[in-house]
N, C-alpha and C positions, 0 to 999 in steps of 0.2 A: 667835636666835630674832625679832629685828627685821629682821635681814637676811634670811633665811627668808623671814619675810611680806612683806618689799618684793618679793622674786624671784618669790614665788607673785602678787601682787598684781597685778606689772608683767605677768607671763607670762598670769595671766589675764585681761587686759588686750589684749595680743598677739591671744591667741587669737581671744578675741573679737573684736577688729576683722578678722583672718583667716575667722572662721565669716561674718561682714558682707559679706567684700568682693565676692564674685561678684555682690551684690543693690547695694553700697554708692551708684551711680549711679544707681538708680529713682529714688528722692527728688529727686533733683537735676533730671532730665529730668523730673519732673511742672512745677519751675518753670519750666525754661529752654521747655517746651515748649506752656506757658501763653500764652494771645493777649496778654497782658501785655506779655510779651517778643517774642513774635513779630510782631506789629505791625511792629516796627522792624527786625527780627532777620530777615529775608525777603530771597527770589531776586529780585523784582521788581525794577522802575526806578521804584517809588512806594510809600510807609508805606501802612500798610492799619488801619482801624480795627475794633472788634469790640465787640457788644451780647452781653451774657450773657442767653440763654433758658432758662426753668426749664419744663419740662412742668407741667403744674395736674395732672395723675393721677397719673404716677411720680415728680415729683420730679427727676427726671432734669434733668442741666445740661449745655447744649451752648451752643457760641460762635456765632455769624454774623459772620464776618471780610467785610470788604467795604474798596473801595479810599477810600483818605480822601478824606474830602468836600470837600475845596478842589481837588480835582485837581492836587494839589502832583507834582514829582518828583523822583527823586534827589539828580540836579546831579552835579559831577565828584567829588565828596569827601564824598557822602553829606549835605550841609548844605544841599539845595535848589538851584533854579536859581538862575542871578544877580540874576534880576526878579522872585523869590518864596523867599527863604532860609526858612528852619524859625523862624528867631528873629523873623522880622516877628510873628509871631503867638505863638509858644512861648516866653514869659520866662525869666527865671530860677526863677518859682517859677508856682506855679498860680494862675490869674484867681480871683478871690475867691467870682465867682459857680459854680465849678467847671465850666465850659464849656472851657474851653482850660487843658490841663494846661501843665505847665513846670518846667523842670532846668536849670541851665546847661550850655551846650553841645548845645541841645539838636538830634538829626540822625539818620540812619538807619545802622545799624551799616554798613560795608562788606560788599559783595556777599562776600567769602573767610568772611564772617561769619554768614553765611545760614543759617537752623536748619529752616525750615520745609519740612516734607513727610522730614524725615532720621527716619529709627528711631533708636531710643536706642544704640544701637551706632555707627551713622553719627555722632551728634550727638557722642556722648564722645568719638570718634575727631578728630572736625573742632575738639573743646573746646581738645584737646591737642596740637592740630598747629601749632607756631609760627609757620609759616609763613601760616596761617588766620588764628590770633586775634591778631596786632597783633605776634607775637614775643614774648608772654607766657609764661614757665615756669610750673609750677603756684605756687610761691610768690606772682607775680606777678600770677598770676588769680585766686588767693584775695582778695590786696592789693585788685582792681578791684571784684571782686565785693563785697567788704566796705566799700569806699570813696568808689567813683565816684557822683558827684552823678546821674547819670543812669539808674544800674543802681539804687539807691535810693530815686529818684522810683517805679520800680514798685510800692512799697510803702506808698506815701502818695500814690497819685494825682488825689484830689480827685474831687467830684464824685461821683457814682453809681460811676463804675469799679471790676471787681473786683479783687482782688488773688490775684497767685500764693498756692498750697495753705500755704505753710508761712509762718510769723513770717522776717522776714531775719535775724533771731539763730539761729533754728534753722536756716534754710538755710547760712548761713555756718558751722555746726556741723557738719552734714551735707558740706558741701564740705570741710572740714579732715579728716573721718572717711573720707571718702572718696579723698583725697590720702595720708591715713597709710596708707591699705591697699596705697597705691600706683596708685591711679588707676586699678582696672581697668575695662575697657568690656564693656559686655553682648554677647552672641554673636549676636544676633538680626538 
């Protein structure tokens, strides 16, 4: 009886994961395509900044993205130019007045990790491509998104900055569900 219940429970969970698999990347894409992530996961030679805009009539949210106000550039390894490194302003934590955000090792993602303008299928494939994602397999990718201080900063950006659409713990659960489903990518 217990064994039957266990098998049925596991089978039910597996079928549930399989049924959700084709769409399991959608909420992950919502997070990764949020301006909080795209500001640094860009294909440009500079970081961007963004402002949340809410239509006063419809309530529809959109984001205005623009070049970093201080006109900094990517530099050789994504940490800024030799004369103006990202860490010159961005310290290990947010500045108390909320104007300058901070987290350890503040830098732009490598160009290979640019997500700006990708559709969900392209984003998914890029995320899984070890030649583009820093050599991370799926387990290392989950660990990176779960523990990296700069990733975690996205959910505690300080000031009046908007956060991604899911709580970090929920995002990690969604990421693990996607991995458990075989990390399927949308076909759009």
